[in-house]
C-alpha positions as MATLAB code, in Angstrom:
seq = 'MASRHLSRSIAMQSLYELDFNELSNEQIDEIIRHNIAEFAPNSIQADFIEKLTKGVLEKQSVIDPIIEKCAPEWPMEQITIVDRNILRLGIYELMFGDYDETPPKVAINEAIELAKAYGGSGSGRFINGVLGTVYREMGEPMKNDNTEAGRERRENEESLGKVDNDEKEDNKKEDEDSAEKVDLRLDEKK';
ca = [
      56.446    2.053  -24.659;
      58.963    2.305  -21.823;
      58.494    5.409  -19.717;
      62.010    6.769  -20.368;
      61.564    6.339  -24.127;
      58.126    7.944  -23.925;
      59.657   10.791  -21.908;
      62.244   11.416  -24.622;
      59.498   11.300  -27.221;
      57.490   13.936  -25.346;
      60.609   16.084  -24.899;
      61.312   15.868  -28.639;
      57.691   16.667  -29.504;
      57.785   19.676  -27.182;
      60.984   20.957  -28.794;
      59.472   20.328  -32.235;
      56.330   22.292  -31.359;
      58.364   25.214  -30.051;
      60.596   25.209  -33.155;
      57.840   24.633  -35.742;
      55.581   27.361  -34.370;
      58.538   29.696  -33.777;
      57.443   30.230  -30.189;
      59.549   31.786  -27.475;
      61.375   29.586  -24.984;
      59.215   31.067  -22.217;
      56.278   29.044  -23.564;
      57.984   25.696  -23.014;
      56.367   25.002  -19.622;
      52.896   25.245  -21.156;
      53.928   23.052  -24.107;
      55.428   20.388  -21.824;
      52.317   20.332  -19.594;
      50.062   20.001  -22.639;
      52.129   17.193  -24.182;
      52.349   15.246  -20.927;
      48.568   15.544  -20.484;
      48.022   14.488  -24.104;
      50.495   11.601  -24.417;
      51.323   10.429  -20.879;
      48.821   11.730  -18.336;
      50.026    9.266  -15.705;
      53.720    9.898  -16.332;
      55.990    9.710  -13.334;
      58.819   11.016  -15.510;
      57.652   14.647  -15.755;
      60.877   15.861  -14.117;
      62.954   13.939  -16.677;
      60.930   15.407  -19.558;
      61.377   18.910  -18.189;
      65.097   18.362  -17.535;
      65.699   17.223  -21.121;
      63.579   19.883  -22.784;
      64.812   22.830  -20.753;
      68.375   21.511  -20.850;
      68.328   21.492  -24.654;
      66.999   25.047  -24.727;
      69.597   26.260  -22.215;
      72.456   24.659  -24.182;
      71.116   25.267  -27.698;
      73.708   27.980  -28.389;
      76.396   25.330  -27.777;
      74.562   22.426  -29.428;
      73.626   24.032  -32.763;
      77.220   24.871  -33.781;
      78.154   21.252  -33.002;
      75.440   20.055  -35.372;
      76.737   22.431  -38.049;
      80.291   21.157  -37.543;
      79.342   17.474  -37.586;
      76.911   17.777  -40.517;
      78.647   20.392  -42.699;
      76.659   19.483  -45.825;
      73.435   20.249  -43.979;
      72.869   23.857  -42.857;
      70.554   24.019  -39.828;
      67.662   25.473  -41.816;
      67.844   22.525  -44.263;
      67.687   19.837  -41.571;
      64.075   18.833  -40.984;
      62.601   20.187  -37.772;
      62.157   16.651  -36.430;
      65.755   15.632  -37.152;
      67.114   18.938  -35.865;
      65.380   18.510  -32.514;
      66.289   14.840  -32.198;
      69.921   15.833  -32.764;
      69.649   18.563  -30.144;
      68.203   16.107  -27.659;
      70.818   13.444  -28.433;
      73.726   15.874  -28.230;
      72.382   17.294  -24.984;
      72.330   13.818  -23.437;
      75.774   13.003  -24.843;
      77.471   16.177  -23.713;
      75.576   17.331  -20.645;
      73.774   14.232  -19.424;
      74.543   12.039  -16.453;
      76.447    9.040  -17.838;
      75.527    6.895  -14.857;
      71.867    7.546  -15.576;
      72.088    7.376  -19.391;
      75.290    5.983  -20.919;
      76.338    7.664  -24.199;
      75.497    4.697  -26.412;
      72.023    4.528  -24.883;
      71.525    8.235  -25.651;
      72.559    7.586  -29.264;
      70.309    4.545  -29.533;
      67.337    6.434  -28.128;
      67.864    9.259  -30.633;
      68.028    6.743  -33.499;
      64.776    5.163  -32.315;
      63.103    8.591  -32.186;
      64.338    9.279  -35.720;
      62.926    5.985  -36.973;
      59.585    6.689  -35.310;
      59.162   10.358  -36.231;
      61.614   11.183  -39.022;
      61.894   10.353  -42.686;
      63.269    7.208  -44.291;
      66.912    8.305  -43.942;
      66.584    9.981  -40.552;
      67.890    7.053  -38.517;
      71.094    6.851  -40.556;
      71.538   10.636  -40.498;
      71.065   10.867  -36.722;
      73.377    7.881  -36.187;
      76.072    9.449  -38.364;
      75.982   12.859  -36.697;
      75.786   11.531  -33.133;
      78.467    8.939  -33.879;
      80.738   11.770  -35.031;
      79.988   13.797  -31.897;
      80.665   10.739  -29.731;
      84.012   10.086  -31.420;
      84.968   13.775  -31.209;
      84.256   13.614  -27.476;
      86.749   10.761  -27.169;
      84.119    8.005  -26.865;
      83.346    8.512  -23.169;
      82.476    5.352  -21.271;
      83.107    3.252  -24.381;
      84.109    0.319  -22.177;
      81.692    1.018  -19.353;
      80.779   -2.665  -19.067;
      84.333   -3.511  -18.100;
      85.379   -4.335  -14.573;
      86.868   -0.828  -14.277;
      83.520    0.732  -15.209;
      81.699   -1.369  -12.638;
      84.328   -0.536   -9.999;
      84.022    3.182  -10.757;
      80.262    3.038  -10.242;
      80.664    1.045   -7.029;
      83.192    3.555   -5.685;
      80.928    6.492   -6.523;
      77.977    4.776   -4.891;
      79.938    4.002   -1.742;
      80.950    7.662   -1.530;
      77.310    8.709   -1.780;
      77.733   10.448   -5.133;
      74.987    8.472   -6.829;
      71.340    8.306   -5.848;
      71.527    4.571   -6.251;
      67.923    3.454   -6.503;
      66.621    6.007   -8.989;
      69.703    6.066  -11.209;
      69.968    2.276  -11.336;
      66.275    1.976  -12.230;
      66.648    4.577  -14.983;
      69.875    3.030  -16.261;
      68.320   -0.451  -16.339;
      65.361    0.878  -18.308;
      67.676    2.648  -20.769;
      69.915   -0.421  -21.131;
      66.884   -2.611  -21.811;
      65.931   -0.209  -24.579;
      69.471   -0.199  -25.990;
      69.543   -3.979  -26.265;
      66.727   -3.827  -28.808;
      68.797   -2.084  -31.472;
      72.321   -2.540  -32.810;
      73.997    0.848  -32.392;
      76.071    0.555  -35.577;
      78.446    3.300  -34.421;
      81.371    1.727  -36.210;
      79.463    1.018  -39.410;
      81.014    2.725  -42.426;
      78.890    4.935  -44.596;
];
């Protein structure tokens, strides 16, 4: 399992554990440490796991109303804990993530893969539908990022020193490799 995908999996599991056990957010550091030791003791992505997990918790008061708006037939308490936390993670990456590090479609794809691995039989479709709605509501940022303009924008940012080139390119390459494995189906009709 690629380290970035494994990192997202550990972040989701940590959020799940916090939610399921109704623990306080202050206990998240202990949960993250335990899950890294359990599932990825040699992880070099501990900072990424912590960034995702704590970022979701910090922005949860913004994220949860978005879920309610984009899935109006599903009140938060009726969404399974797994799906709820995958949505939180996906929306966090879509809305507050670094697009040069993780493009929006990669964030959506990763959330769908988590749903397929940990959720129920319809979780992948549900996550795809909600995150696709959020993405469209956001105006489909970086939709054409593989265009010449997208490449030029990245080159300009790099030349200005705005991007930590090596780390972000490595992370982006890993995420893009993961995204190639699955058709995003964002435009698929329900």
